[in-house]
N, C-alpha and C positions, 0 to 999 in steps of 0.2 A: 471326339471325335464327336460328333451328331450321326445320330438313326435318321435312316433315309423311315419313309414312310411308304406303305401301301395303297393304293388306287385303284379300288372297285370301282372298272370303268362302263357303262351301262352302251352298248353299238347301237341301240335299238334294234328294231325286227329284220335287218339288213340291208339296207342298203346307208352307203355312205353318207347322204345327202339329209337323211336324216337323224343323225348323232347331231349331240351339242354339239356348242362350238365349246366349253371348256372338255368334253370329250376330243374331240377334235385338237386341242391345244393339244394333253396331254400325251395324246397317242402321239403327234406328229414331234414333239422333244425330247421323250422317252428314252435312256437309255438301257432301261432292263424292261423285257413285257416278259408275261405268262400268259397260260391259258391252254382251256382243258380241250381236250382231241379223242379220240378212239384211239386206239391201237391201229398205226398200218394209215392214220387219213390223215389230212391235213388238218382237218379241225375247220371247222365254219368261221368262229374269230375269230382269226388267222384270218383266212381269208377273203373276208369282210375289210382289214384296213393294208390290204394290200395295198402298195402304193403309197401310205402314209408313213412309213415308218424311215427315221432314217440312219444311213448309213452306219454299220457297226452296231445296231441295237441287238444286245444280249435278249436268246430268248431260250425263255425255257416251258416247254411244251408237260405238262401235267399231263398223262398219257392211263385215262381209267383202265383200270382192272380186269372191271365189270358191266357190262352194262344191260344187255338184257340177253347175256347167254342163259343166266340160273334166274329163279321166278324172284320179285325182289322180298316174298315174307319168307326165300330163303335166309337162316340164319347166316350162314355167308357173305351172304350177297353185303349185309351193315359189318360184318367183320372186315371183306376185305376193303370197300369204301371207309372204312374208318379208319383202319389204317394207310391206303392210298391218302387221306386228307393230313393224319399226323406229316406224311414225309412230305407232301406237299409246303404246309403250314413250316416246317424243318428247314428247307428251302429255301422260302419268303425271309424264313428271320434271320440267316443266315447272310443272306443278298443285302435284309436296312439294319443291321447291326454295321456292317462294313462301309454306312453312311448313299445306301444306292436305295434314292426313290425307286419304285413295282408297280408300273400300271397290268392290272390285268384285266383280262377284258373276259367282257363279258352281255353274251347277246339277249336282249329285250334289256330286262330292269335287273338291277345285280339283288333284290328285296322283292324279286317275283319268282319264287319258282328255280329257283337259278343254283348252280355250284356251289358258287361263291360263299351262301350264305355262309357253308362249312366250314369253307377259310376263316368267315371271317367274326363268330364266334371263338374261333379258336385264334384270335389272332389281337382281341377289339384290348381287351387287358395287359398284353405283352410289346408292341408294337404302336405306334402312331399309324389309324389306318384314316384314312377317306374313302367314301363311294357319291358317285357321282352317277344319278338314277338317269333313265336310259325310257325311249317310248319303248312299251310294249309291246308281243308279236298281235298278243289280241287288242289294242287296237286301231294298229294297221289291219286289221282283219275287218275291224265292223265298218271301217274306210273302205279299208276294196271293196265292202259288201253294197257298197250307196246307200244305203242308209239309218241310221240315228239308231244306234244299241239302244237307248231307253230316254223314257219324257217323263215328263210329272211326279209321281212319284212310283215310278216302277220299280222293284227290287232286280238289281241283278243279281246271278251266279256265277262264280267261277268252280267248275268241278274240274274232276279229272277221271276221264275212261277209265284207269283204273280200279274205281273202286266198284266195288260188287253191283250187280244191275237189279235187286232191290232198292240199294239205297240211290242209284240213278236213278229211278223212277219215282220213288222221293221227290228226290232235289228238283225235279222237271216239273212233276207234276207245281210244287210249292212257290214258282217261282214266277214271277212275269216274263223276265232276259236272260239268257242265260250262255255263259261261254263253255263251253268243252272241250278240251287239253288231252294230252299225250292216249293220241287215238289209237294208232298203229294196228295192233294186234285185238287190236278191241273194239272195231267197228263193230263187225257183225253182233256185240252186245249190247251196245251204242242203242245201234238202230233197236234192238228189241227193245231198248225199255224207253223211249222217241215216243215208239209206237203203242206200248202197253200204256204209257200217257198220255196216249192222243196228241202228240205234238210233231210225231217225221215228219206233218206237210210243213210246216212251218223251219223246219231246220234248213241252214246251209254250209255247205262247206267252201273254204277259204284254205284256200293250197299254195304256199311261200308267198307269204303278202307281204308289198314294200319291192316285193324280189322282181325281178325282167323276165320268171316263169311262171306269178299268179295266175290263180285261177278260182275264179269267183262258178259256185254251179248247186244248185237243189241237191239237198245231201240227196234226194231220193236215185238222182244222175250220179253220181256220184264211182259208181263201181266197187268191187268190188276189197280192194286195197288204193288206201291212200299213203303218200310218203310222212314221212319222222315231222313236215313243218307243214303241219294243216291243224285247222280250225277248225269245228262247229259253231254257227250260230243259231240263238232266236232273237229275235229281234222285239222288244218290247212297246205297247202297243196303249202307251198310258193318258193321263190330265196332260188336253194340251189346251190352250188358248180357243 
């Protein structure tokens, strides 16, 4: 019996009609799908493909043992996640060795800050793996903002709000255009960093880009809390004809 293949399929920012033709074909034809989710939740990736799956598809929900319950720099965090990924990989290998193809649903692009990368590095030398790229959330966000993110020779920086505040200030000062992800409880820190870098007035907040409840506002008008699916942007203003 020949081995099956694990397909890491990028779903894009959250709207079915922004998936690639290849992603749509693989998802509709899948006999086995896997996806990440928080315990007790359905999972955003699974929600995106609702109505596309074939009857009788076998589902493998991979439930994170921890998300924000403990700090990511706590030694337990990596230990718990490492064990989780090893267990998930073992399940995927068992399916492929039985000759099954498994579609792993990945929000955005599988190789851009996604959980699939941790499976990929453990799987790639053990079973066949194929990756289908997807539109990133940040691409949907700057499109929703109604303005180009970069011009001419602009340098674009993608930063995580989880970085130390002084590091954020330095990154903001050094770049022309900026994307900040993983904001959540780091909103106040990010605002301080933008203010220290003198660019607070240039920042925009995009919530749920490309989804039905999309919202685009200047960061100064965003309020005290932002949802998980939020991105902060600063547009470049570089060389142009």
